[in-house]
C-alpha positions as CSV (number, residue, x, y, z in Angstrom):
1,M,134.3,132.6,129.9
2,S,133.7,129.8,127.4
3,T,136.8,128.3,125.6
4,T,135.0,128.5,122.2
5,D,132.7,131.3,121.5
6,P,129.6,130.5,119.4
7,V,129.6,132.0,115.9
8,V,126.6,132.7,113.6
9,P,127.0,130.6,110.4
10,Q,127.4,132.4,107.1
11,T,124.3,130.6,105.8
12,A,122.0,132.3,108.3
13,P,119.2,134.3,106.7
14,L,120.5,137.5,108.2
15,A,122.1,140.8,106.9
16,P,125.9,141.1,107.4
17,E,125.4,143.8,110.1
18,Q,122.9,141.5,111.9
19,V,125.5,138.7,111.9
20,A,128.2,141.0,113.2
21,S,125.9,142.2,116.0
22,L,125.0,138.6,117.0
23,N,128.6,137.5,117.0
24,S,129.5,140.5,119.2
25,L,126.7,139.6,121.6
26,L,127.5,135.9,121.8
27,K,131.2,136.5,122.4
28,G,132.2,135.5,125.9
29,L,128.7,134.4,127.1
30,Q,128.5,131.8,129.7
31,A,126.3,128.6,129.4
32,D,123.6,129.9,131.7
33,Q,123.5,133.2,129.8
34,L,123.0,131.3,126.5
35,L,120.3,129.2,128.1
36,W,118.5,132.4,129.2
37,I,118.7,133.8,125.7
38,E,117.3,130.6,124.3
39,G,114.3,130.8,126.7
40,F,113.8,134.4,125.9
41,I,113.6,133.8,122.1
42,S,111.3,130.8,122.6
43,G,109.0,133.1,124.7
44,L,109.0,135.6,121.9
45,R,108.0,133.0,119.3
46,A,105.2,131.7,121.5
47,G,103.9,135.1,122.3
48,S,103.8,136.0,118.5
49,G,101.6,133.0,117.9
50,S,103.9,131.6,115.2
51,A,102.8,128.1,114.2
52,T,105.1,125.1,113.9
53,P,105.8,124.4,110.2
54,A,103.2,122.0,108.8
55,T,104.4,118.5,108.2
56,V,104.8,117.8,104.5
57,A,102.3,115.1,103.3
58,P,104.0,112.1,101.8
59,A,103.8,111.8,98.0
60,A,100.9,109.7,96.7
61,A,101.8,106.3,95.6
62,P,101.9,105.9,91.8
63,V,98.7,104.4,90.4
64,A,99.4,101.1,88.6
65,T,98.4,100.9,84.9
66,P,95.5,98.6,84.5
67,E,96.0,95.6,82.1
68,L,93.5,94.5,79.5
69,T,93.3,91.3,77.4
70,V,91.2,91.3,74.2
71,L,90.5,87.6,73.5
72,Y,89.3,86.8,70.0
73,G,88.1,83.8,68.0
74,T,88.2,84.3,64.2
75,E,87.7,82.5,61.0
76,S,87.9,85.2,58.3
77,G,90.0,87.7,60.3
78,N,87.2,90.1,61.2
79,S,87.3,89.4,64.9
80,E,91.1,89.8,64.9
81,S,90.9,93.2,63.2
82,L,88.4,94.4,65.7
83,A,90.5,93.1,68.5
84,D,93.5,95.1,67.2
85,L,91.3,98.3,67.0
86,T,90.2,97.7,70.6
87,V,93.7,97.3,71.8
88,K,94.7,100.7,70.2
89,A,91.6,102.4,71.8
90,A,92.5,100.8,75.1
91,K,96.1,102.1,75.1
92,S,94.8,105.6,74.3
93,A,92.5,105.2,77.4
94,G,95.4,104.3,79.6
95,F,95.4,100.5,79.6
96,K,98.3,98.2,79.0
97,S,96.5,96.0,76.5
98,K,97.1,93.1,74.2
99,A,95.1,91.0,71.7
100,V,95.2,87.2,72.2
101,N,94.0,84.5,69.8
102,M,91.9,81.8,71.5
103,A,94.1,79.3,69.8
104,D,97.1,80.6,71.8
105,L,95.6,80.9,75.3
106,K,95.9,78.0,77.8
107,L,92.6,77.6,79.7
108,G,94.4,77.8,83.1
109,K,95.7,81.3,82.3
110,L,92.2,82.7,82.0
111,K,91.8,83.1,85.8
112,D,94.8,85.5,85.9
113,I,93.0,88.0,83.6
114,Q,91.3,90.7,85.5
115,N,90.0,92.8,82.6
116,L,88.7,90.8,79.6
117,L,87.0,91.7,76.4
118,V,85.9,88.9,74.1
119,I,85.2,89.2,70.3
120,V,84.1,86.0,68.7
121,S,82.4,85.0,65.5
122,T,79.9,82.2,64.8
123,W,80.1,79.9,61.8
124,G,77.8,77.5,60.1
125,E,75.1,76.1,62.4
126,G,76.3,77.8,65.6
127,D,79.8,76.6,65.4
128,P,83.0,78.3,66.8
129,P,85.8,79.4,64.4
130,E,88.0,76.4,63.6
131,T,91.0,77.9,65.4
132,A,88.9,78.5,68.5
133,A,87.2,75.1,68.6
134,D,89.6,73.5,71.1
135,F,89.5,76.4,73.5
136,Y,85.7,76.7,73.3
137,E,85.3,73.0,74.1
138,A,87.6,73.2,77.2
139,F,86.0,76.5,78.3
140,M,82.5,75.0,78.3
141,S,83.7,72.0,80.2
142,D,84.2,71.4,84.0
143,K,87.9,72.1,83.5
144,A,87.3,75.8,83.2
145,P,88.6,77.8,86.2
146,K,86.5,80.1,88.4
147,L,86.7,83.7,87.4
148,A,85.5,85.6,90.5
149,D,88.1,88.3,89.9
150,T,87.4,88.8,86.2
151,R,85.5,91.8,84.7
152,F,84.3,91.1,81.2
153,S,82.2,92.1,78.2
154,V,81.5,90.2,75.0
155,M,80.9,91.1,71.3
156,G,79.6,88.4,69.0
157,L,79.8,88.6,65.2
158,G,77.4,86.7,63.0
159,D,74.8,86.7,60.2
160,T,71.1,87.1,60.9
161,S,70.3,84.9,57.9
162,Y,71.4,81.9,60.1
163,E,69.2,80.5,62.8
164,D,71.9,80.4,65.5
165,F,72.8,84.1,65.1
166,C,75.8,85.0,67.3
167,K,75.6,81.7,69.2
168,M,79.3,81.9,70.2
169,G,79.0,85.4,71.6
170,K,76.0,84.3,73.7
171,D,77.7,81.1,74.9
172,F,80.9,82.9,76.0
173,D,78.9,85.7,77.7
174,A,76.8,83.2,79.7
175,R,79.7,80.9,80.6
176,L,81.9,83.8,81.8
177,E,79.0,84.8,84.1
178,A,78.5,81.3,85.3
179,L,82.2,81.0,86.2
180,G,81.8,84.0,88.5
181,G,82.9,86.8,86.2
182,K,81.4,90.3,86.5
183,R,79.8,91.7,83.3
184,I,80.7,95.4,83.1
185,A,79.0,96.1,79.7
186,D,76.1,94.3,78.0
187,R,76.9,91.8,75.2
188,V,76.5,93.1,71.7
189,D,75.4,90.8,68.8
190,A,76.4,92.3,65.5
191,D,75.3,91.4,62.0
192,V,77.6,91.5,58.9
193,D,77.4,95.4,59.0
194,Y,79.0,95.7,62.4
195,D,80.9,99.0,62.4
196,D,78.4,101.0,64.4
197,D,77.7,98.2,66.9
198,F,81.5,97.8,67.4
199,A,82.1,101.5,68.1
200,K,79.3,101.6,70.7
201,W,80.4,98.4,72.4
202,H,84.1,99.0,72.7
203,K,83.6,102.6,74.0
204,A,81.1,101.5,76.6
205,A,83.2,98.6,77.7
206,L,86.4,100.6,78.0
207,K,84.6,103.3,79.9
208,A,83.2,100.8,82.4
209,L,86.5,99.0,82.8
210,K,88.4,102.2,83.4
211,A,85.9,103.3,86.1
212,A,86.2,99.9,87.7
213,A,90.0,99.9,87.7
214,Q,90.2,103.3,89.4
215,P,91.4,102.9,93.0
216,A,89.0,103.9,95.7
217,A,89.6,107.4,96.9
218,A,91.2,107.5,100.4
219,P,89.3,109.6,102.9
220,A,90.7,113.1,103.3
221,S,92.7,113.4,106.5
222,A,91.7,116.2,108.8
223,P,94.1,119.2,108.7
224,A,96.4,119.4,111.7
225,P,95.2,122.0,114.2
226,A,97.2,125.2,114.1
227,A,99.5,125.9,117.0
228,Q,97.7,128.0,119.6
229,P,99.5,131.1,120.9
230,A,100.6,130.9,124.5
231,A,98.0,132.2,126.9
232,P,99.0,135.6,128.4
233,I,100.2,135.4,132.0
234,K,97.8,137.0,134.5
235,Y,99.4,138.7,137.4
236,S,97.6,139.2,140.7
237,R,98.2,139.5,144.4
238,K,98.9,135.8,144.6
239,N,101.1,135.9,141.4
240,P,102.9,139.3,141.5
241,F,104.9,140.7,138.6
242,P,108.7,140.3,139.3
243,A,109.7,143.9,138.7
244,E,113.2,145.3,139.3
245,L,113.6,148.1,141.9
246,N,115.3,151.1,140.3
247,E,115.1,153.6,143.1
248,R,114.2,153.9,146.8
249,V,113.9,157.4,148.3
250,M,112.9,158.3,151.9
251,L,110.4,161.2,151.6
252,N,110.2,162.2,155.4
253,G,112.7,164.5,157.0
254,E,115.0,163.5,159.8
255,G,113.3,163.2,163.1
256,S,109.8,162.6,161.6
257,A,107.7,159.9,163.3
258,K,106.4,158.8,159.9
259,E,108.2,156.8,157.3
260,T,107.1,157.5,153.7
261,I,109.2,155.8,151.0
262,H,109.2,156.5,147.2
263,L,109.8,153.3,145.3
264,E,110.5,153.3,141.5
265,F,110.2,150.0,139.6
266,S,111.3,148.9,136.1
267,L,108.2,147.5,134.3
Protein backbone atom coordinates (compact mmCIF):
# COMPACT_ATOMS: atom_id res chain seq x y z
CA MET A 1 0.00 0.00 0.00
CA SER A 2 1.29 3.45 -0.83
CA THR A 3 2.36 5.76 1.98
CA THR A 4 0.44 8.69 0.49
CA ASP A 5 -2.83 8.06 -1.31
CA PRO A 6 -3.55 10.23 -4.39
CA VAL A 7 -6.40 12.70 -3.95
CA VAL A 8 -8.49 14.36 -6.67
CA PRO A 9 -8.01 18.17 -6.41
CA GLN A 10 -11.01 20.32 -5.57
CA THR A 11 -10.51 22.26 -8.82
CA ALA A 12 -11.28 19.16 -10.91
CA PRO A 13 -14.27 19.67 -13.29
CA LEU A 14 -16.23 16.93 -11.51
CA ALA A 15 -19.36 16.72 -9.38
CA PRO A 16 -18.80 16.20 -5.61
CA GLU A 17 -20.08 12.62 -5.78
CA GLN A 18 -17.68 11.90 -8.67
CA VAL A 19 -14.76 13.28 -6.64
CA ALA A 20 -15.76 11.11 -3.68
CA SER A 21 -15.98 8.01 -5.89
CA LEU A 22 -12.58 8.64 -7.44
CA ASN A 23 -10.93 9.26 -4.07
CA SER A 24 -12.43 6.00 -2.80
CA LEU A 25 -11.11 4.14 -5.85
CA LEU A 26 -7.63 5.64 -5.65
CA LYS A 27 -7.21 4.94 -1.96
CA GLY A 28 -4.62 2.26 -1.37
CA LEU A 29 -3.82 1.59 -5.04
CA GLN A 30 -0.33 0.36 -5.84
CA ALA A 31 1.93 1.98 -8.45
CA ASP A 32 1.33 -0.77 -11.01
CA GLN A 33 -2.42 -0.43 -10.51
CA LEU A 34 -2.29 3.32 -11.07
CA LEU A 35 -0.23 2.73 -14.20
CA TRP A 36 -2.84 0.30 -15.50
CA ILE A 37 -5.64 2.82 -14.90
CA GLU A 38 -3.64 5.48 -16.72
CA GLY A 39 -3.24 3.20 -19.74
CA PHE A 40 -6.90 2.25 -19.62
CA ILE A 41 -8.05 5.89 -19.69
CA SER A 42 -5.60 6.70 -22.49
CA GLY A 43 -7.09 3.84 -24.48
CA LEU A 44 -10.59 5.21 -23.91
CA ARG A 45 -9.54 8.63 -25.19
CA ALA A 46 -7.88 7.16 -28.29
CA GLY A 47 -10.86 4.96 -29.01
CA SER A 48 -13.28 7.90 -28.79
CA GLY A 49 -11.31 9.78 -31.47
CA SER A 50 -10.81 12.82 -29.24
CA ALA A 51 -8.37 15.22 -30.84
CA THR A 52 -5.48 16.87 -29.10
CA PRO A 53 -6.37 20.52 -28.35
CA ALA A 54 -5.24 22.79 -31.17
CA THR A 55 -2.22 24.96 -30.55
CA VAL A 56 -3.21 28.59 -30.09
CA ALA A 57 -1.78 30.71 -32.90
CA PRO A 58 0.53 33.50 -31.74
CA ALA A 59 -0.93 36.99 -31.77
CA ALA A 60 -0.17 38.98 -34.90
CA ALA A 61 2.55 41.55 -34.52
CA PRO A 62 1.22 45.09 -34.30
CA VAL A 63 1.42 47.00 -37.58
CA ALA A 64 3.64 50.10 -37.37
CA THR A 65 1.97 53.44 -38.12
CA PRO A 66 3.35 54.77 -41.44
CA GLU A 67 5.03 58.17 -41.30
CA LEU A 68 4.46 60.96 -43.82
CA THR A 69 6.29 64.23 -44.40
CA VAL A 70 4.56 67.05 -46.28
CA LEU A 71 7.34 69.32 -47.54
CA TYR A 72 6.31 72.78 -48.67
CA GLY A 73 7.88 75.87 -50.22
CA THR A 74 5.81 79.02 -49.87
CA GLU A 75 5.92 82.76 -50.50
CA SER A 76 2.40 83.96 -49.70
CA GLY A 77 1.37 81.12 -47.36
CA ASN A 78 -0.84 79.12 -49.75
CA SER A 79 1.48 76.11 -49.90
CA GLU A 80 1.77 76.07 -46.11
CA SER A 81 -2.02 76.15 -45.68
CA LEU A 82 -2.44 73.25 -48.10
CA ALA A 83 0.33 71.34 -46.33
CA ASP A 84 -1.51 71.71 -43.02
CA LEU A 85 -4.73 70.46 -44.60
CA THR A 86 -2.86 67.49 -46.05
CA VAL A 87 -1.41 66.63 -42.65
CA LYS A 88 -4.89 66.61 -41.08
CA ALA A 89 -6.23 64.37 -43.85
CA ALA A 90 -3.23 62.06 -43.50
CA LYS A 91 -3.74 61.69 -39.75
CA SER A 92 -7.36 60.76 -40.37
CA ALA A 93 -6.13 58.14 -42.84
CA GLY A 94 -3.85 56.57 -40.23
CA PHE A 95 -0.53 58.30 -40.90
CA LYS A 96 1.83 59.87 -38.41
CA SER A 97 2.29 63.04 -40.43
CA LYS A 98 3.94 66.44 -40.20
CA ALA A 99 4.42 69.52 -42.37
CA VAL A 100 7.99 70.78 -42.90
CA ASN A 101 9.11 74.06 -44.44
CA MET A 102 11.88 73.67 -47.02
CA ALA A 103 13.74 76.39 -45.18
CA ASP A 104 13.93 74.11 -42.10
CA LEU A 105 14.96 70.81 -43.73
CA LYS A 106 18.60 69.82 -44.08
CA LEU A 107 19.22 68.20 -47.45
CA GLY A 108 20.87 65.11 -45.93
CA LYS A 109 17.70 64.30 -43.96
CA LEU A 110 15.75 63.87 -47.18
CA LYS A 111 17.00 60.30 -47.67
CA ASP A 112 15.41 59.27 -44.35
CA ILE A 113 11.91 60.16 -45.54
CA GLN A 114 10.05 57.18 -46.94
CA ASN A 115 6.70 58.83 -47.69
CA LEU A 116 6.97 62.36 -49.09
CA LEU A 117 4.43 64.81 -50.47
CA VAL A 118 5.68 68.12 -51.88
CA ILE A 119 3.64 71.31 -52.29
CA VAL A 120 5.58 74.18 -53.83
CA SER A 121 4.71 77.44 -55.55
CA THR A 122 6.45 79.21 -58.44
CA TRP A 123 7.21 82.93 -58.42
CA GLY A 124 8.19 85.47 -61.07
CA GLU A 125 9.92 83.94 -64.08
CA GLY A 126 10.01 80.37 -62.78
CA ASP A 127 11.70 81.13 -59.48
CA PRO A 128 11.36 79.25 -56.16
CA PRO A 129 9.83 80.98 -53.11
CA GLU A 130 12.46 83.07 -51.35
CA THR A 131 12.42 80.88 -48.22
CA ALA A 132 12.93 77.74 -50.35
CA ALA A 133 15.68 79.09 -52.62
CA ASP A 134 18.64 77.62 -50.70
CA PHE A 135 17.03 74.19 -50.38
CA TYR A 136 16.09 74.21 -54.07
CA GLU A 137 19.63 75.07 -55.14
CA ALA A 138 21.14 72.27 -53.03
CA PHE A 139 18.44 69.80 -54.08
CA MET A 140 19.17 70.37 -57.77
CA SER A 141 22.93 69.98 -57.24
CA ASP A 142 25.16 66.90 -57.02
CA LYS A 143 24.96 67.11 -53.22
CA ALA A 144 21.45 65.66 -53.23
CA PRO A 145 21.23 62.13 -51.74
CA LYS A 146 19.84 59.11 -53.55
CA LEU A 147 16.19 58.47 -52.71
CA ALA A 148 15.67 54.84 -53.71
CA ASP A 149 13.47 54.22 -50.65
CA THR A 150 11.28 57.32 -51.08
CA ARG A 151 7.69 57.30 -52.35
CA PHE A 152 6.56 60.75 -53.49
CA SER A 153 4.02 62.94 -55.21
CA VAL A 154 4.18 66.65 -56.06
CA MET A 155 1.65 69.46 -56.34
CA GLY A 156 2.74 72.72 -57.94
CA LEU A 157 1.02 76.07 -57.44
CA GLY A 158 1.31 78.77 -60.08
CA ASP A 159 -0.39 81.20 -62.42
CA THR A 160 -1.14 80.33 -66.03
CA SER A 161 -0.58 83.96 -67.01
CA TYR A 162 3.18 83.35 -66.56
CA GLU A 163 5.26 81.53 -69.14
CA ASP A 164 6.98 79.20 -66.66
CA PHE A 165 3.72 77.95 -65.13
CA CYS A 166 4.39 75.70 -62.10
CA LYS A 167 8.07 75.34 -62.99
CA MET A 168 8.99 74.54 -59.37
CA GLY A 169 6.51 71.68 -59.20
CA LYS A 170 7.86 70.25 -62.45
CA ASP A 171 11.47 70.63 -61.29
CA PHE A 172 10.88 68.90 -57.94
CA ASP A 173 8.90 66.09 -59.56
CA ALA A 174 11.57 65.37 -62.16
CA ARG A 175 14.45 65.64 -59.65
CA LEU A 176 12.83 63.27 -57.15
CA GLU A 177 12.45 60.69 -59.89
CA ALA A 178 16.03 61.21 -61.09
CA LEU A 179 17.30 60.56 -57.56
CA GLY A 180 15.56 57.17 -57.51
CA GLY A 181 12.29 58.07 -55.85
CA LYS A 182 9.09 56.22 -56.74
CA ARG A 183 6.20 58.41 -57.91
CA ILE A 184 2.98 57.03 -56.40
CA ALA A 185 0.59 59.67 -57.80
CA ASP A 186 0.88 61.98 -60.81
CA ARG A 187 2.02 65.56 -60.33
CA VAL A 188 -0.74 68.18 -60.34
CA ASP A 189 -0.12 71.71 -61.68
CA ALA A 190 -2.72 74.04 -60.17
CA ASP A 191 -3.70 77.56 -61.21
CA VAL A 192 -4.74 80.31 -58.80
CA ASP A 193 -8.11 78.55 -58.34
CA TYR A 194 -6.61 75.38 -56.89
CA ASP A 195 -9.23 73.97 -54.47
CA ASP A 196 -10.57 71.21 -56.73
CA ASP A 197 -7.12 70.24 -57.97
CA PHE A 198 -5.82 70.04 -54.41
CA ALA A 199 -8.72 67.85 -53.25
CA LYS A 200 -8.19 65.36 -56.07
CA TRP A 201 -4.42 65.32 -55.66
CA HIS A 202 -4.15 64.79 -51.92
CA LYS A 203 -6.88 62.11 -51.87
CA ALA A 204 -5.20 60.17 -54.67
CA ALA A 205 -1.75 60.55 -53.13
CA LEU A 206 -2.82 59.45 -49.64
CA LYS A 207 -4.72 56.47 -51.04
CA ALA A 208 -1.67 55.34 -53.01
CA LEU A 209 0.69 55.87 -50.07
CA LYS A 210 -1.54 53.92 -47.72
CA ALA A 211 -1.75 51.02 -50.14
CA ALA A 212 2.03 51.02 -50.56
CA ALA A 213 2.60 51.16 -46.79
CA GLN A 214 0.46 48.08 -46.07
CA PRO A 215 2.61 45.07 -45.16
CA ALA A 216 2.45 42.13 -47.53
CA ALA A 217 -0.02 39.51 -46.35
CA ALA A 218 1.69 36.42 -44.98
CA PRO A 219 0.67 33.18 -46.67
CA ALA A 220 -2.02 31.38 -44.73
CA SER A 221 -0.60 28.41 -42.88
CA ALA A 222 -2.23 25.08 -43.50
CA PRO A 223 -4.42 23.92 -40.59
CA ALA A 224 -2.92 21.21 -38.44
CA PRO A 225 -4.31 17.80 -39.34
CA ALA A 226 -6.89 16.51 -36.90
CA ALA A 227 -5.80 13.66 -34.68
CA GLN A 228 -6.84 10.36 -36.18
CA PRO A 229 -8.72 7.86 -34.00
CA ALA A 230 -6.77 4.75 -33.10
CA ALA A 231 -7.31 1.93 -35.56
CA PRO A 232 -9.45 -0.87 -34.10
CA ILE A 233 -7.51 -3.98 -33.12
CA LYS A 234 -8.19 -6.95 -35.38
CA TYR A 235 -8.19 -10.35 -33.70
CA SER A 236 -7.42 -13.55 -35.59
CA ARG A 237 -6.01 -17.02 -35.12
CA LYS A 238 -2.55 -15.47 -35.02
CA ASN A 239 -3.69 -12.65 -32.72
CA PRO A 240 -6.28 -14.17 -30.35
CA PHE A 241 -8.41 -12.10 -27.99
CA PRO A 242 -7.09 -12.46 -24.40
CA ALA A 243 -10.37 -13.48 -22.71
CA GLU A 244 -10.71 -14.53 -19.07
CA LEU A 245 -11.98 -18.09 -18.40
CA ASN A 246 -15.03 -17.95 -16.14
CA GLU A 247 -16.11 -21.60 -16.03
CA ARG A 248 -14.83 -25.05 -17.09
CA VAL A 249 -17.31 -27.99 -16.89
CA MET A 250 -16.76 -31.63 -17.94
CA LEU A 251 -19.87 -32.74 -19.85
CA ASN A 252 -19.11 -36.50 -20.08
CA GLY A 253 -20.02 -38.91 -17.34
CA GLU A 254 -17.53 -40.94 -15.37
CA GLY A 255 -16.06 -43.83 -17.34
CA SER A 256 -16.79 -42.26 -20.73
CA ALA A 257 -14.07 -42.68 -23.36
CA LYS A 258 -14.82 -39.21 -24.68
CA GLU A 259 -13.85 -35.91 -23.10
CA THR A 260 -16.27 -33.05 -23.86
CA ILE A 261 -15.61 -29.84 -21.95
CA HIS A 262 -17.88 -26.75 -21.64
CA LEU A 263 -15.80 -23.55 -21.43
CA GLU A 264 -17.29 -20.12 -20.58
CA PHE A 265 -15.26 -16.96 -21.27
CA SER A 266 -15.67 -13.32 -20.22
CA LEU A 267 -15.77 -11.18 -23.40
